C-alpha positions as CSV (number, residue, x, y, z in Angstrom):
1,X,-57.4,8.7,59.6
2,X,-54.3,7.6,58.1
3,X,-51.3,6.3,60.0
4,X,-47.8,7.9,59.6
5,X,-45.1,5.1,59.2
6,X,-42.2,5.9,61.5
7,X,-38.5,6.0,60.1
8,X,-36.6,2.8,60.8
9,X,-34.0,3.2,63.6
10,X,-31.3,2.1,61.2
11,X,-32.0,5.2,59.3
12,X,-32.2,7.6,62.1
13,X,-29.6,6.8,64.6
14,X,-26.5,7.5,62.4
15,X,-27.9,10.8,61.5
16,X,-28.6,11.7,65.0
17,X,-25.5,10.1,66.4
18,X,-23.4,12.5,63.6
19,X,-25.2,15.5,64.8
20,X,-24.4,14.8,68.4
21,X,-20.9,14.1,67.8
22,X,-20.8,17.5,65.9
23,X,-22.1,19.2,69.0
24,X,-20.0,17.5,71.6
25,X,-16.8,18.0,69.8
26,X,-13.6,16.6,71.5
27,X,-14.2,17.3,75.2
28,X,-18.1,17.1,75.8
29,X,-20.4,19.7,77.2
30,X,-17.7,21.7,79.3
31,X,-20.7,24.0,80.6
32,X,-23.1,21.3,82.2
33,X,-20.4,19.1,83.3
34,X,-18.7,22.0,85.2
35,X,-21.9,23.5,86.6
36,X,-24.4,20.8,87.2
37,X,-23.9,17.9,89.7
38,X,-23.7,14.5,88.1
39,X,-26.6,13.0,90.3
40,X,-28.9,16.0,89.8
41,X,-32.2,14.9,88.2
42,X,-34.8,17.2,86.4
43,X,-37.9,17.2,84.2
44,X,-38.3,19.5,81.5
45,X,-41.2,20.2,78.7
46,X,-40.7,20.6,75.2
47,X,-43.1,23.5,74.5
48,X,-44.3,24.8,71.2
49,X,-43.9,28.6,71.0
50,X,-45.9,28.8,67.7
51,X,-48.8,26.7,66.6
52,X,-48.0,24.0,64.0
53,X,-47.7,20.4,63.1
54,X,-45.2,18.2,65.1
55,X,-42.6,15.9,63.4
56,X,-39.4,14.4,64.6
57,X,-40.2,13.0,68.1
58,X,-38.5,9.7,67.3
59,X,-35.3,11.7,66.4
60,X,-35.8,13.8,69.8
61,X,-35.9,10.5,71.8
62,X,-32.9,9.0,69.9
63,X,-31.0,12.4,70.7
64,X,-31.7,12.0,74.4
65,X,-31.0,8.2,74.7
66,X,-27.9,8.3,72.7
67,X,-26.5,10.7,75.3
68,X,-27.9,8.9,78.2
69,X,-30.1,5.7,78.3
70,X,-31.5,6.9,81.6
71,X,-33.5,9.7,79.9
72,X,-37.2,8.9,79.7
73,X,-39.8,11.0,77.4
74,X,-43.6,11.2,77.9
75,X,-45.3,12.3,74.8
76,X,-48.2,14.7,75.2
77,X,-48.6,15.2,71.4
78,X,-48.6,12.4,68.7
79,X,-46.3,12.6,65.7
80,X,-48.0,14.6,62.9
81,X,-50.4,16.2,65.6
82,X,-51.4,19.7,65.6
83,X,-50.2,21.8,68.7
84,X,-51.0,25.5,69.7
85,X,-48.6,28.0,70.9
86,X,-47.7,27.5,74.5
87,X,-48.7,23.8,74.4
88,X,-46.4,20.9,75.6
89,X,-45.5,18.5,73.1
90,X,-43.5,16.0,75.6
91,X,-41.8,16.0,79.0
92,X,-38.3,14.5,79.3
93,X,-37.0,13.5,82.6
94,X,-33.5,12.2,83.8
95,X,-29.9,13.6,84.8
96,X,-30.0,17.2,84.3
97,X,-26.5,17.2,82.8
98,X,-27.5,14.8,80.0
99,X,-30.9,16.7,79.3
100,X,-29.0,19.8,78.5
101,X,-26.3,18.2,76.5
102,X,-28.7,16.7,74.1
103,X,-31.2,19.6,74.2
104,X,-29.9,21.6,71.2
105,X,-29.5,18.6,68.9
106,X,-33.0,17.5,69.8
107,X,-34.5,20.8,69.3
108,X,-32.7,21.3,66.0
109,X,-34.3,18.2,64.6
110,X,-37.7,18.9,66.1
111,X,-37.9,22.4,65.1
112,X,-36.9,21.8,61.6
113,X,-39.0,19.0,60.8
114,X,-41.9,20.5,62.6
115,X,-41.6,23.7,60.4
116,X,-41.6,21.4,57.3
117,X,-44.5,19.6,58.5
118,X,-46.5,22.9,59.4
119,X,-45.7,24.7,56.0
120,X,-46.9,21.4,54.1
121,X,-50.0,21.2,56.2
122,X,-51.0,24.9,55.3
123,X,-50.7,24.0,51.5
124,X,-52.5,20.7,52.0
125,X,-55.5,22.6,53.8
126,X,-55.4,25.2,51.0
127,X,-56.0,22.7,48.3
128,X,-58.6,20.5,50.2
129,X,-61.5,19.8,48.2
130,X,-59.4,19.4,45.0
131,X,-57.7,16.0,43.8
132,X,-54.1,17.5,43.9
133,X,-51.5,16.2,46.2
134,X,-48.7,18.4,47.6
135,X,-45.3,16.9,46.8
136,X,-41.8,17.9,47.7
137,X,-38.8,17.8,45.5
138,X,-34.9,16.9,45.7
139,X,-34.2,20.5,46.8
140,X,-33.3,19.2,50.2
141,X,-30.5,19.7,52.9
142,X,-27.5,17.5,51.9
143,X,-27.5,14.2,54.2
144,X,-31.0,15.1,55.7
145,X,-33.2,14.3,52.7
146,X,-34.9,11.3,54.0
147,X,-35.9,13.2,57.3
148,X,-37.1,16.3,55.5
149,X,-39.2,14.2,53.1
150,X,-40.6,12.4,56.1
151,X,-41.7,15.6,57.6
152,X,-43.5,16.5,54.4
153,X,-45.6,13.3,55.0
154,X,-46.1,14.2,58.4
155,X,-47.6,17.3,57.3
156,X,-50.1,15.4,55.1
157,X,-48.0,15.7,51.8
158,X,-46.5,13.0,49.6
159,X,-43.0,12.4,48.2
160,X,-41.6,13.0,44.8
161,X,-38.7,10.9,43.9
162,X,-35.9,10.5,46.5
163,X,-33.0,10.3,44.3
164,X,-31.7,10.1,40.8
165,X,-32.2,6.4,40.7
166,X,-35.9,6.4,41.5
167,X,-37.2,7.3,38.1
168,X,-36.4,9.3,35.0
169,X,-37.1,12.9,34.9
170,X,-36.3,14.4,31.7
171,X,-35.6,18.0,32.3
172,X,-34.7,21.2,30.0
173,X,-31.0,20.6,30.0
174,X,-31.4,16.9,29.0
175,X,-33.7,18.0,26.1
176,X,-31.2,20.7,25.2
177,X,-28.5,17.9,24.7
178,X,-30.6,15.4,23.2
179,X,-32.0,17.8,20.6
180,X,-35.7,17.6,21.3
181,X,-38.2,15.8,23.6
182,X,-38.9,12.9,21.4
183,X,-35.2,11.8,21.2
184,X,-34.6,12.5,24.8
185,X,-37.6,10.0,25.7
186,X,-36.7,7.4,23.1
187,X,-33.1,7.3,24.6
188,X,-34.4,7.0,28.1
189,X,-36.9,4.4,27.2
190,X,-34.2,2.2,25.5
191,X,-31.8,2.4,28.5
192,X,-34.0,1.7,31.5
193,X,-35.8,-1.3,33.0
194,X,-39.4,-2.0,32.5
195,X,-40.2,-1.0,36.1
196,X,-38.9,2.6,35.9
197,X,-41.3,5.4,35.1
198,X,-40.5,8.3,32.9
199,X,-41.5,11.9,33.4
200,X,-40.7,14.7,31.2
201,X,-40.5,18.4,32.0
202,X,-42.4,20.8,29.5
203,X,-42.6,24.6,29.5
204,X,-45.1,25.0,26.6
205,X,-48.1,23.3,25.3
206,X,-46.3,22.4,22.0
207,X,-43.7,20.5,24.0
208,X,-46.5,18.8,26.0
209,X,-48.2,17.7,22.7
210,X,-44.8,16.1,21.5
211,X,-44.4,14.3,24.8
212,X,-47.8,12.9,24.7
213,X,-47.3,11.7,21.1
214,X,-44.2,9.6,22.2
215,X,-46.0,8.6,25.6
216,X,-44.8,9.1,29.0
217,X,-45.9,8.3,32.4
218,X,-46.1,11.9,33.9
219,X,-45.5,15.5,32.7
220,X,-44.1,18.2,34.8
221,X,-45.9,21.4,33.6
222,X,-43.2,23.9,34.6
223,X,-44.1,27.5,35.4
224,X,-47.2,27.6,33.4
225,X,-49.9,30.1,34.0
226,X,-53.3,28.9,35.4
227,X,-55.0,29.2,31.9
228,X,-52.1,27.1,30.3
229,X,-52.5,24.5,33.1
230,X,-56.2,24.1,32.5
231,X,-55.5,23.6,28.8
232,X,-52.7,21.2,29.7
233,X,-54.9,18.8,31.9
234,X,-57.5,18.8,29.1
235,X,-54.9,17.8,26.6
236,X,-53.4,15.2,28.6
237,X,-57.1,13.6,29.3
238,X,-55.9,11.1,31.8
239,X,-53.2,9.7,29.7
240,X,-50.3,10.6,32.2
241,X,-50.0,12.0,35.8
242,X,-49.9,15.8,35.6
243,X,-47.6,17.8,37.9
244,X,-47.6,21.6,38.2
245,X,-44.4,23.2,39.5
246,X,-42.9,26.6,39.9
247,X,-43.6,29.7,41.9
248,X,-46.3,27.9,44.2
249,X,-47.2,30.0,47.0
250,X,-49.9,29.6,49.8
251,X,-52.0,32.4,47.8
252,X,-51.7,30.6,44.4
253,X,-51.9,26.9,45.4
254,X,-55.6,26.8,45.5
255,X,-56.0,28.2,42.0
256,X,-53.4,25.7,40.7
257,X,-55.2,22.9,42.3
258,X,-58.4,23.9,40.6
259,X,-56.9,23.6,37.2
260,X,-57.3,19.5,37.9
261,X,-53.6,18.7,38.0
262,X,-52.7,15.6,40.0
263,X,-49.6,16.8,41.8
264,X,-48.2,20.2,42.8
265,X,-44.6,20.1,43.6
266,X,-43.2,22.7,45.9
267,X,-39.3,23.2,46.4
268,X,-39.3,25.6,49.3
269,X,-41.1,23.2,51.6
270,X,-37.7,21.4,52.2
271,X,-35.2,24.3,51.4
272,X,-37.0,27.3,52.9
273,X,-39.7,26.5,55.2
274,X,-39.2,28.5,58.6
275,X,-38.6,26.5,61.7
276,X,-41.4,25.7,64.3
277,X,-40.0,27.5,67.5
278,X,-40.0,24.9,70.3
279,X,-38.2,25.2,73.5
280,X,-37.0,23.1,76.5
281,X,-38.6,24.5,79.6
282,X,-40.0,24.1,83.0
283,X,-43.0,21.9,82.5
284,X,-46.5,23.5,81.8
285,X,-50.0,22.2,81.2
286,X,-50.8,21.6,77.7
287,X,-52.8,19.2,75.4
288,X,-52.4,18.2,71.8
289,X,-55.1,17.7,69.3
290,X,-55.4,14.3,67.4
291,X,-53.1,13.6,64.4
292,X,-54.0,15.2,61.1
293,X,-56.0,13.2,58.5
């Protein structure tokens, strides 16, 4: 069983703080402050209303603690763990005003990241038995990339580059301006450091052959048919990392993995995965399975 490294506090705290400030506005929680006595204590349960994979519990804790350090949280499910509909993920206790003030921010993070982790886990399960890894892309919510890519890892997937300065990815527009793949690769290689890897996007087997002649670290096989992917993997013959991309669905991902590609990149994991429905309710009994492998 692999461990999921938590996000550093220095990364999480400013994101959560910004979200709370957005919600609190200029005057704070008018509703809770007006209705609930300041000394009223309560315990609520974070309950999954759908089955899925949990991600974002540290962000939840930050949301509650930044509103009120007197709040405590008791986990019932580990980060990256599977939960069934109706099961309790965690219990939170403390001043009721503070709990309700932080509720929506906490749930927004938890539901969003758990939805990404759940969608990723479904694809990871679909390709089980093959060597292909499920990876995300840079198609992320502005300002939340580090969280969304973390959620992919929580679901058993892996991350593609985080930003433009991680690696060189030569795409169709770069090639069009450079004139051809060879020129684009040679210009990139002449401009970067020896530690930076180069990946090139190809749409056809002819383009792939040219990229292999020049030499690259990875090839992005974009929108190729399963038949072309099989031929592309054979052409590469282990000389570069192979990445399949484009129109990947739960129904098609196993066939893509069976072609022998190393990576399958899926943009919708971070830009369109549905949230996992989670609510803050009166506590109920519930258990959670162990963390995913």
